BAFI-3210 file (N, C-alpha, C; in Angstrom, 3 decimals, decimal comma, padded with zeros to 6 digits):
// residues 268
n [1|2|3|4|5|6|7|8|9|10|11|12|13|14|15|16|17|18|19|20|21|22|23|24|25|26|27|28|29|30|31|32|33|34|35|36|37|38|39|40|41|42|43|44|45|46|47|48|49|50|51|52|53|54|55|56|57|58|59|60|61|62|63|64|65|66|67|68|69|70|71|72|73|74|75|76|77|78|79|80|81|82|83|84|85|86|87|88|89|90|91|92|93|94|95|96|97|98|99|100|101|102|103|104|105|106|107|108|109|110|111|112|113|114|115|116|117|118|119|120|121|122|123|124|125|126|127|128|129|130|131|132|133|134|135|136|137|138|139|140|141|142|143|144|145|146|147|148|149|150|151|152|153|154|155|156|157|158|159|160|161|162|163|164|165|166|167|168|169|170|171|172|173|174|175|176|177|178|179|180|181|182|183|184|185|186|187|188|189|190|191|192|193|194|195|196|197|198|199|200|201|202|203|204|205|206|207|208|209|210|211|212|213|214|215|216|217|218|219|220|221|222|223|224|225|226|227|228|229|230|231|232|233|234|235|236|237|238|239|240|241|242|243|244|245|246|247|248|249|250|251|252|253|254|255|256|257|258|259|260|261|262|263|264|265|266|267|268]
n.u [157,546|159,599|159,222|158,270|156,360|154,793|152,546|149,836|146,018|143,164|140,474|138,099|135,679|137,102|137,799|136,471|135,761|138,585|140,882|142,257|143,989|144,977|146,866|148,746|149,109|150,334|152,517|153,920|156,597|157,480|155,375|155,594|156,685|155,344|152,506|149,884|146,273|143,093|139,469|136,201|133,054|131,236|129,617|129,817|126,987|125,263|124,961|125,303|126,794|126,452|125,633|126,829|126,376|126,793|127,902|129,570|129,993|131,785|133,869|134,470|135,436|137,603|139,413|139,629|140,918|143,351|144,380|144,409|145,932|148,278|149,711|149,875|147,457|147,668|145,740|142,143|139,286|136,232|133,834|132,177|129,697|127,724|125,966|123,720|123,314|121,957|119,428|117,646|116,415|116,513|117,571|118,163|119,768|121,858|122,660|123,973|125,449|127,283|127,661|128,988|131,625|132,553|133,319|135,197|137,298|137,977|138,973|141,939|142,337|142,734|144,617|144,691|145,143|146,750|145,457|142,135|139,238|137,061|135,434|133,803|131,614|129,817|128,752|126,902|124,205|125,935|126,717|124,431|123,520|125,722|124,881|122,733|123,248|125,372|127,533|130,167|133,099|135,382|137,306|140,083|141,438|139,873|138,800|137,928|135,724|137,606|138,481|138,108|135,959|133,464|130,439|129,596|128,025|128,155|130,924|131,092|129,501|131,495|133,274|131,964|131,763|134,093|134,623|133,108|133,926|136,365|138,300|141,472|144,094|145,854|145,143|143,611|142,274|142,122|140,259|138,951|139,952|139,527|137,100|136,963|137,964|140,330|140,466|138,273|136,703|136,626|138,870|141,126|140,265|139,361|140,779|143,070|145,814|145,125|145,280|147,685|151,070|152,726|155,191|155,742|155,812|153,724|150,996|147,244|145,730|147,939|147,517|145,145|145,141|147,410|145,467|143,121|144,211|143,611|140,749|138,559|141,056|143,620|146,118|147,506|146,058|144,129|144,787|143,858|145,842|147,186|149,694|152,685|154,240|151,821|151,336|153,963|153,969|152,122|152,737|155,224|153,470|152,728|154,400|153,836|153,082|150,534|148,006|147,494|145,308|143,624|142,371|140,820|139,447|138,074|136,665|134,296|133,473|131,977|130,666|130,871|132,062|135,201|136,766|139,780|142,682|145,841|149,270|151,008|152,893|151,946|153,996|156,440]
n.v [119,950|118,607|116,448|117,608|119,541|121,916|123,523|124,674|123,955|124,410|125,645|128,097|126,415|124,289|121,261|122,262|124,886|125,699|124,981|127,267|127,991|126,169|125,051|127,161|127,091|124,446|124,430|126,738|129,663|128,324|128,399|130,675|129,960|128,253|127,981|128,980|128,417|129,509|128,865|131,023|131,155|129,490|129,600|129,436|128,233|127,376|124,064|122,805|123,996|127,081|128,764|131,228|134,232|136,556|139,727|141,338|139,476|137,496|138,932|139,864|137,164|136,915|138,474|137,621|135,099|135,829|136,887|134,686|132,795|134,192|134,931|135,829|134,825|132,954|132,143|132,951|131,148|131,219|129,951|127,094|128,539|127,565|126,172|128,428|129,611|127,404|128,145|130,260|132,559|132,710|135,838|136,786|135,063|135,725|137,923|137,959|136,278|138,246|139,795|138,753|138,396|140,713|141,246|139,381|139,859|142,723|142,168|141,604|143,357|144,755|143,982|141,079|138,894|137,117|136,425|134,954|132,845|130,614|127,880|124,585|122,197|121,315|122,377|123,532|125,361|127,748|127,921|128,340|130,626|132,560|132,264|134,178|136,607|137,689|140,236|140,556|140,591|137,714|134,942|134,433|131,674|128,397|126,035|122,742|119,493|116,505|113,808|110,007|109,848|111,596|111,721|111,901|114,039|115,702|116,044|117,745|119,538|120,274|121,505|123,364|125,138|126,157|127,237|129,353|131,083|131,789|129,977|128,680|125,489|125,764|127,744|126,504|124,122|121,016|118,824|116,100|113,641|110,961|110,319|110,739|107,855|105,699|102,829|101,871|099,175|099,918|101,090|098,956|097,385|098,639|098,699|100,060|100,970|100,567|103,642|104,224|104,798|102,237|100,032|101,257|101,549|101,568|102,094|101,404|103,750|105,759|105,729|106,558|108,905|110,325|110,843|112,169|114,915|115,083|115,655|117,397|118,990|120,276|121,786|121,327|119,172|118,803|117,001|115,063|113,839|111,444|110,461|109,998|108,664|107,641|110,590|110,943|108,894|109,355|112,266|111,491|109,777|112,116|112,054|109,893|108,821|109,674|108,200|109,981|109,182|107,296|109,247|110,462|108,754|107,633|109,378|109,210|106,927|107,476|109,351|112,318|115,195|115,472|117,311|119,716|117,934|117,998|116,099|117,410|115,505|116,645|116,518|117,388]
n.w [085,425|085,582|083,861|081,711|081,788|081,123|081,305|083,456|083,715|085,375|087,613|088,630|090,323|090,730|092,659|094,686|094,850|095,562|094,258|093,262|095,210|096,488|094,540|094,526|096,796|097,002|094,323|095,239|094,663|092,140|090,371|089,026|086,800|084,813|082,824|083,650|083,304|083,689|084,649|084,582|085,870|087,317|089,924|093,917|095,578|098,011|098,434|095,692|092,911|091,276|087,638|085,905|083,561|084,555|084,137|086,316|088,320|086,878|086,194|088,987|090,010|088,308|089,036|091,585|091,064|090,166|092,761|094,146|093,166|092,707|090,538|087,158|085,139|082,159|080,401|080,776|080,784|079,560|081,268|080,074|078,710|077,932|079,459|081,118|078,239|077,369|078,770|077,861|075,649|071,957|071,416|073,834|074,812|072,855|073,883|076,616|075,882|074,243|076,318|077,955|076,518|076,437|078,791|079,386|077,598|078,376|080,876|079,783|078,034|080,515|081,511|083,638|082,824|079,831|077,770|077,051|076,639|074,948|076,933|075,611|076,695|075,595|072,085|071,325|072,090|072,142|069,802|068,355|069,860|068,955|065,929|065,869|065,180|066,388|067,678|069,245|070,664|069,816|070,700|072,286|071,909|071,801|073,903|073,350|073,565|072,656|070,414|070,084|071,042|070,591|068,830|065,443|064,834|067,453|067,178|064,772|065,271|066,753|065,362|063,715|065,629|066,289|063,677|063,673|065,693|064,880|065,076|065,045|064,591|066,259|068,098|069,455|071,793|073,400|075,267|077,848|076,123|076,623|077,583|080,637|081,420|081,494|082,030|080,440|078,052|075,146|075,260|074,411|073,096|070,500|067,368|067,153|066,201|063,633|062,477|063,011|061,708|060,928|062,702|064,921|068,702|071,280|073,640|073,668|075,120|074,262|071,956|071,081|072,316|071,042|068,572|069,152|068,860|066,648|066,242|067,094|064,986|066,957|068,965|071,569|074,337|077,419|079,915|083,221|086,087|088,124|088,182|087,320|085,645|083,600|083,137|081,819|079,104|077,859|077,257|075,425|073,279|071,950|069,673|068,113|064,387|062,605|059,796|057,776|055,739|057,099|059,524|057,653|056,775|058,591|059,655|057,257|057,949|060,501|059,131|059,709|058,268|055,769|056,677|056,601|056,185|057,691|058,691|060,799|063,314|066,754|068,790|067,172]
ca.u [158,414|161,052|157,959|158,444|155,060|155,441|151,566|148,621|145,121|142,976|139,540|137,439|135,177|137,486|138,188|135,328|136,303|139,817|142,252|143,572|144,725|146,013|147,896|149,413|150,375|151,551|153,221|154,596|156,998|157,735|153,960|155,780|157,538|154,713|151,451|148,635|145,121|142,092|137,871|135,090|131,496|130,736|130,199|129,346|125,426|124,671|124,871|125,689|127,598|125,362|126,203|126,033|127,258|126,870|129,350|130,097|130,432|132,506|134,803|135,254|135,681|138,761|140,216|139,741|141,440|144,496|144,886|144,924|146,956|149,556|150,213|148,440|146,498|147,979|144,096|141,359|138,126|134,582|133,639|130,959|128,255|125,892|125,124|123,540|122,448|120,999|117,833|117,743|115,224|117,605|118,102|118,463|121,591|123,191|123,377|124,172|126,877|128,421|128,085|130,436|132,978|133,026|133,768|136,348|138,112|138,361|139,963|142,739|142,731|143,021|146,200|144,576|145,134|147,367|144,126|140,914|138,841|135,489|135,053|132,528|131,847|128,490|128,900|125,054|123,964|126,569|126,187|122,967|124,210|126,867|124,385|121,721|123,848|126,600|128,559|130,878|134,693|136,027|138,005|142,140|141,158|138,773|138,662|136,399|135,953|138,251|139,074|136,975|134,404|132,731|130,170|129,601|127,487|129,186|132,493|130,847|129,158|132,566|134,193|131,287|131,474|135,725|134,593|132,575|135,261|137,436|139,537|142,360|143,965|147,278|144,422|142,217|142,705|141,238|139,914|138,514|140,155|139,314|135,861|137,146|138,800|141,328|140,431|137,022|137,055|136,876|140,862|141,715|139,745|139,388|141,693|143,497|146,648|144,847|145,431|149,000|151,901|154,051|156,657|155,838|155,449|152,387|149,827|145,897|145,423|148,400|147,063|143,889|145,656|147,593|144,577|142,897|144,383|142,777|139,453|139,412|142,611|143,763|147,314|147,061|145,031|144,708|144,465|144,378|146,608|147,833|150,391|153,895|154,416|150,563|151,635|154,975|153,180|150,705|153,972|155,795|152,444|152,575|155,427|153,303|152,962|149,725|147,824|146,098|143,930|142,775|141,479|139,418|138,346|137,087|135,442|133,611|132,506|131,147|129,517|131,449|132,780|136,146|137,699|141,222|143,817|147,238|149,163|152,333|152,772|152,152|155,234|157,265]
ca.v [120,620|117,394|116,024|118,520|120,350|124,205|124,453|123,437|123,913|124,789|126,372|128,634|125,507|122,782|121,253|122,389|126,354|125,663|124,915|128,012|128,387|124,206|125,118|128,083|126,710|123,725|124,519|127,964|129,795|127,332|128,846|131,654|129,358|127,763|128,600|128,805|128,951|128,873|129,266|131,441|130,910|129,039|129,950|128,705|128,634|125,949|122,895|123,215|125,605|128,073|129,138|132,760|135,004|138,249|140,505|141,507|137,732|137,252|139,977|139,489|135,700|136,622|139,319|136,816|134,140|136,500|137,596|133,699|132,438|135,123|135,038|136,482|133,331|133,110|132,225|132,702|130,801|131,520|128,261|126,270|129,083|126,981|126,049|129,378|129,918|127,275|128,311|131,879|132,065|133,616|136,990|137,213|134,256|136,147|139,316|137,537|136,051|139,222|141,067|138,262|138,043|141,397|141,512|138,371|140,803|143,770|141,555|141,174|144,742|145,543|143,564|140,794|137,945|137,731|136,115|135,266|131,998|129,760|126,502|124,596|120,989|120,996|123,613|124,016|126,126|128,483|128,067|129,215|132,199|133,030|132,431|134,832|137,959|138,188|141,386|140,880|140,293|136,864|135,121|133,707|130,608|127,327|124,868|121,888|118,053|115,949|112,612|108,990|109,158|112,155|111,414|112,448|115,260|116,172|115,978|118,508|120,726|121,336|122,559|124,598|126,446|127,023|128,446|130,726|131,738|131,917|129,374|127,666|124,496|126,260|127,884|125,483|123,247|119,695|118,282|114,790|112,706|109,507|110,822|110,683|107,019|104,927|101,792|101,214|098,444|100,301|101,557|097,743|096,347|099,048|099,106|101,913|100,367|101,134|104,963|104,619|104,441|100,973|100,148|102,043|100,784|102,069|101,325|102,084|105,051|106,725|106,139|107,352|110,523|111,059|110,478|112,822|115,754|115,945|115,112|117,961|119,631|121,366|122,314|121,102|118,626|119,061|115,605|115,059|112,336|111,399|109,055|110,475|107,642|108,090|111,581|110,293|107,801|110,903|113,038|110,413|110,037|113,260|112,266|109,029|109,399|108,817|108,033|110,707|108,750|106,622|109,666|110,689|107,073|107,190|110,605|109,217|105,826|107,974|110,414|113,411|116,343|115,372|118,822|119,759|116,908|118,019|115,839|116,924|115,286|117,581|116,474|117,914]
ca.w [085,153|085,440|083,211|080,305|081,820|081,669|081,416|084,023|083,550|086,393|087,782|090,131|090,978|090,690|094,080|095,545|094,543|096,217|093,255|092,901|097,074|096,861|093,352|094,991|097,870|096,552|093,586|095,397|093,453|090,934|089,707|088,268|085,791|084,026|081,941|083,931|082,298|084,329|083,664|085,335|085,044|088,124|091,066|095,247|096,207|099,149|098,185|094,383|092,250|089,870|086,500|085,130|082,579|084,625|084,114|087,400|089,092|085,695|086,297|090,443|089,777|087,177|090,077|092,696|090,579|090,075|094,053|094,738|092,173|092,545|089,067|085,882|084,198|080,517|079,735|081,170|079,548|079,966|081,768|080,030|078,843|077,182|080,986|080,821|077,112|077,153|079,746|077,296|074,347|071,221|071,432|074,911|074,905|072,047|074,629|077,405|075,436|073,838|077,431|079,089|075,982|076,739|079,949|079,317|076,793|078,676|081,672|078,691|078,343|081,738|082,546|084,553|082,036|078,513|076,693|077,044|075,832|075,894|077,580|075,788|076,849|074,477|071,692|069,936|072,529|071,810|067,800|068,477|070,189|067,605|065,003|065,899|065,294|067,580|066,894|070,423|070,371|069,614|071,886|071,396|072,474|072,848|074,863|073,195|073,671|071,423|070,438|069,636|072,237|069,753|067,703|064,162|065,193|068,139|066,305|063,550|066,019|068,014|064,449|063,348|066,858|065,684|062,436|064,020|066,408|063,974|065,828|064,157|065,476|067,116|069,140|069,790|072,854|073,853|076,438|077,894|075,238|077,160|078,537|081,703|082,002|080,528|082,062|079,291|077,418|073,863|074,878|074,452|072,062|069,163|066,267|066,998|065,253|061,982|062,876|063,266|060,634|061,505|063,161|066,581|069,956|071,707|074,199|073,428|075,175|073,852|070,267|071,178|072,865|069,905|067,339|069,475|068,142|064,844|065,801|065,815|065,271|068,384|069,557|072,971|075,057|078,810|080,865|084,273|086,685|089,633|088,099|086,482|084,766|082,879|082,258|080,686|078,273|077,251|076,545|074,404|072,796|070,923|068,948|067,020|063,263|062,304|058,918|057,181|055,375|058,160|059,595|056,494|056,351|059,949|059,457|056,282|058,582|061,173|059,026|059,484|056,868|056,316|056,903|055,945|057,141|057,482|060,144|061,402|064,886|067,778|069,532|066,165]
c.u [159,528|160,662|157,957|156,929|155,062|153,691|150,407|147,342|144,449|141,267|138,499|137,099|135,955|137,513|137,612|135,472|137,689|141,083|143,015|144,536|145,798|146,638|148,903|150,588|150,915|152,925|154,382|155,298|157,431|156,102|154,542|156,927|156,666|153,579|150,214|146,849|144,177|141,154|137,269|133,731|130,580|130,811|129,034|127,827|125,042|125,712|125,408|125,801|126,508|126,412|125,509|126,871|126,975|128,115|130,221|130,764|131,535|134,221|135,528|135,660|137,639|139,673|140,457|140,994|142,898|144,716|144,993|146,088|148,292|150,423|149,011|148,366|147,129|146,533|143,175|139,924|136,718|134,151|132,008|129,411|127,544|125,175|124,020|122,614|121,540|118,876|117,038|116,669|116,928|118,099|118,608|119,892|122,200|123,487|124,256|125,592|128,118|128,608|129,319|131,573|133,460|133,920|135,348|137,623|138,585|139,263|141,440|143,051|143,480|144,571|145,810|144,489|145,826|145,976|142,985|140,402|137,391|135,732|134,212|133,035|130,546|128,298|127,949|125,027|124,844|127,095|125,503|123,245|124,849|125,495|123,106|122,386|124,431|127,287|129,767|132,276|134,763|137,206|139,379|141,895|140,152|139,466|137,495|136,898|136,318|138,647|138,155|135,623|133,086|132,154|129,839|129,095|127,559|130,732|131,782|130,177|130,430|133,661|133,552|132,009|133,104|135,872|134,093|132,934|136,471|138,834|140,450|143,006|145,442|146,414|143,494|142,896|141,204|141,432|139,093|138,584|139,706|138,050|136,124|137,756|139,579|140,989|138,672|137,320|137,375|138,624|141,443|141,270|139,509|140,468|142,593|144,708|146,103|145,138|146,791|150,101|152,972|154,984|157,108|155,192|154,602|151,581|148,648|145,683|146,265|148,234|145,967|144,654|146,051|146,440|143,420|142,935|144,012|141,598|138,535|140,327|142,699|145,860|147,778|146,148|145,049|144,214|144,931|144,800|147,336|149,099|151,634|154,282|153,611|151,007|153,191|154,912|152,292|152,305|154,913|154,791|152,699|153,397|155,224|152,946|151,751|148,887|147,101|144,325|143,038|141,776|140,797|139,282|137,611|136,069|134,024|132,929|131,622|130,097|129,792|132,584|134,274|137,416|139,091|142,440|145,479|147,888|150,562|152,134|152,921|152,894|156,671|157,411]
c.v [119,652|116,581|116,216|119,128|121,815|124,152|123,842|124,668|123,855|125,359|126,845|127,263|124,354|122,706|121,959|124,347|126,346|125,676|126,154|128,487|127,581|124,562|125,937|128,243|125,313|123,632|125,811|128,698|129,634|128,096|130,059|131,065|128,324|128,180|128,497|129,358|128,235|129,353|129,819|131,457|130,411|129,029|128,959|129,842|127,403|125,143|122,164|124,134|126,004|127,864|130,655|133,470|136,694|138,721|140,574|140,567|137,657|137,924|139,949|137,874|135,746|137,214|138,561|135,621|134,726|136,362|135,839|133,138|133,009|135,283|135,805|135,058|133,929|132,931|132,273|132,502|130,919|129,745|127,750|127,431|128,823|126,671|127,507|130,024|129,089|127,048|129,558|131,434|132,903|134,319|137,093|136,179|135,007|137,660|138,854|137,037|136,966|140,161|139,842|137,877|139,201|141,842|140,585|139,180|142,025|143,355|141,716|142,777|145,425|145,123|142,173|139,826|138,142|137,714|135,924|134,489|131,724|128,437|125,979|123,488|120,487|122,269|124,497|124,891|127,853|129,265|129,022|130,833|133,687|133,544|133,464|136,637|138,860|138,911|141,877|140,149|138,549|136,522|134,582|132,630|129,784|126,228|123,710|120,548|117,463|114,909|111,611|108,981|110,509|111,487|112,045|113,790|116,269|117,454|117,731|119,870|121,786|122,310|123,151|125,637|126,672|127,475|129,290|131,472|131,988|131,355|128,440|126,450|124,830|127,156|127,679|124,027|122,098|119,564|116,571|114,000|111,419|109,738|110,071|109,204|106,057|103,524|101,077|100,597|098,685|100,461|100,271|096,943|096,870|099,118|100,318|101,548|101,255|102,675|105,177|104,526|103,428|101,293|101,238|101,298|102,262|101,729|102,191|103,221|106,480|107,087|106,944|108,773|111,420|111,468|111,928|114,414|116,098|115,406|116,168|118,673|120,414|120,655|121,651|120,148|118,593|117,611|116,292|113,873|112,918|110,760|110,082|109,793|107,455|109,221|111,270|109,737|108,740|111,640|112,002|109,929|110,401|113,029|110,961|109,747|108,885|108,884|108,972|110,154|107,660|107,509|110,183|109,647|106,832|108,278|110,286|108,232|106,543|109,229|111,961|113,919|115,597|116,552|118,677|119,617|118,052|117,389|115,483|116,650|116,460|117,276|117,557|119,511]
c.w [084,866|084,135|081,817|080,441|082,173|081,191|082,647|084,181|084,459|086,247|088,411|090,515|091,380|092,022|095,293|095,924|095,838|095,520|093,077|094,262|097,037|095,505|094,096|096,295|097,430|095,740|094,399|094,394|091,965|089,842|088,379|086,501|084,713|083,731|082,640|083,024|083,609|084,152|085,056|084,390|086,184|089,614|092,957|095,469|096,829|098,824|096,785|093,945|091,638|088,855|086,229|084,577|082,926|084,983|085,182|088,676|088,427|086,480|088,080|090,553|089,077|088,444|091,103|092,278|090,902|091,584|094,486|094,208|092,378|091,216|088,064|085,379|082,765|079,709|080,305|080,308|080,340|080,011|081,026|079,584|078,214|078,526|080,852|080,032|076,983|077,510|078,774|075,984|073,781|071,135|072,806|075,137|074,087|073,277|075,797|077,130|075,410|075,160|078,563|078,289|076,120|077,508|080,423|078,319|077,460|080,007|081,281|078,799|079,770|082,688|083,350|083,628|080,627|077,726|077,440|076,386|076,349|075,728|077,227|076,084|075,496|073,635|070,629|070,690|072,457|070,497|068,167|069,085|068,788|066,518|065,100|066,023|066,007|067,007|068,080|069,926|070,423|070,463|071,197|071,228|072,545|072,837|074,480|073,606|072,561|071,354|069,684|070,190|071,612|068,921|066,324|064,605|066,513|067,880|065,400|064,011|066,661|066,718|063,986|064,113|066,421|064,404|062,604|064,600|065,764|064,634|065,113|064,868|066,226|068,624|069,794|071,154|073,593|075,153|076,720|076,879|075,683|077,541|079,617|082,318|080,973|080,029|080,841|078,502|075,489|073,966|074,342|073,443|070,388|068,554|066,300|066,601|063,600|061,836|062,675|061,752|061,432|061,967|064,561|067,627|070,948|072,578|073,210|073,771|074,875|072,466|070,432|072,006|071,542|068,819|067,894|069,235|066,772|064,774|067,378|066,012|066,333|068,476|071,056|073,617|076,925|079,419|082,139|085,087|087,550|089,505|086,739|085,512|083,450|082,203|081,216|079,242|077,677|076,592|075,203|073,259|071,224|069,772|067,837|066,165|062,891|060,662|058,316|056,444|056,154|059,079|058,812|056,554|057,855|060,092|058,019|056,636|059,531|060,647|059,272|058,412|057,805|056,728|055,855|056,475|057,042|059,183|061,013|063,338|065,994|068,677|068,465|066,173]
res [m|h|h|g|v|t|a|v|d|t|a|v|n|y|l|g|f|g|s|h|r|t|l|a|a|t|v|g|d|l|l|d|q|v|e|v|s|t|k|v|g|f|f|p|t|g|h|r|p|c|h|s|l|d|p|v|r|l|r|e|a|i|e|q|s|v|d|e|l|g|v|r|p|a|v|v|f|l|h|s|p|e|r|t|l|d|t|l|a|a|a|p|a|r|e|a|l|e|t|a|c|a|t|m|a|a|a|v|d|n|g|l|c|r|a|w|g|i|a|s|w|n|p|r|p|v|l|a|a|l|a|h|g|y|a|g|p|r|p|d|a|a|m|v|r|t|g|l|t|l|d|a|a|m|l|t|a|t|e|d|l|l|r|h|l|n|i|d|a|p|r|c|w|g|m|s|p|f|a|g|t|t|e|h|p|v|w|s|q|a|p|l|d|a|f|l|l|p|g|q|q|h|t|a|p|q|a|g|y|r|i|a|f|e|l|p|r|c|a|r|i|t|v|g|t|t|s|t|r|h|l|d|q|l|l|d|a|t|h|l|r|l|r|a|d|a|i|t|g|y|r|h|l|i|g|a|p|t|g|n|l|a|l|p|p|p|g|h]
***
């Protein structure tokens, strides 16, 4: 919070299924002062976690999350539903998604969390289930991959998913803007200055982070770091001003639809 952090994102399966207990033990009473989001969908089974959309298991995972955190999460995301949906035929996939989403919505109705969402690394199986006559509840938020590491096909599928879910930019959360590392040569070699209005001081990762808010449009991006300096740099990056024409030009270059662009800096 000393660095402007007001929200923490985690998941049941992080830290070997110990993230909630670790977070509660580390942060303590301060956890009441931040917005906590988490994810359910992966479960411990032997040496490898398994994925399930079983409503009983999802409900139990949400209840256990509240118990371990000691606070009611602001958002609970259905974690990577595509992992199960991709193993099912069209009709069973739609039914499984409907049932899982109904369970998530019921958790909000029952006061276990304030909102629910879908977090998807690969939107295509989720899109297929939605297109097969989905009639379940729509999420309050969605978490998707963002940034320059998405190719045209993945960016288009991601934005199609957001449209199907009726998720606008203020309710869209980004993740993995650097595809896991800022040390890849692309971040120092790519001409990222071309995306920014002139006269602004920044590092390459800062530029990449700010650009990620537009591909697709989202209001927040989750990042993991052990460095407060890195965190401060990313917070400063939200104030960088972009060139709308550069974002449009990039979309044309990679073959993605241009969409409806408006670029107020996320930090303002």
